[in-house]
C-alpha positions as a printed NumPy array, in Angstrom:
array([[ 78.588,  28.753, -12.097],
       [ 75.383,  28.219, -12.223],
       [ 75.824,  24.583, -11.513],
       [ 77.192,  26.377,  -8.203],
       [ 74.175,  28.573,  -7.766],
       [ 71.96 ,  24.878,  -8.227],
       [ 73.417,  23.635,  -5.666],
       [ 73.554,  26.658,  -3.046],
       [ 69.516,  26.544,  -4.134],
       [ 69.205,  23.115,  -3.649],
       [ 70.873,  23.2  ,  -0.199],
       [ 68.983,  26.056,   1.141],
       [ 65.361,  25.219,  -0.16 ],
       [ 64.681,  22.615,   2.577],
       [ 65.625,  25.292,   5.496],
       [ 63.498,  27.68 ,   3.84 ],
       [ 61.044,  25.214,   2.933],
       [ 60.841,  24.33 ,   7.121],
       [ 60.919,  27.895,   8.844],
       [ 58.312,  28.452,   6.248],
       [ 56.358,  25.024,   7.32 ],
       [ 57.295,  25.233,  10.96 ]])
């Protein structure tokens, strides 16, 4: 469970950062 959650975070973080840095 936690493994998949960390995977989702790892996938979501880059997109969030790119949105903030836009």
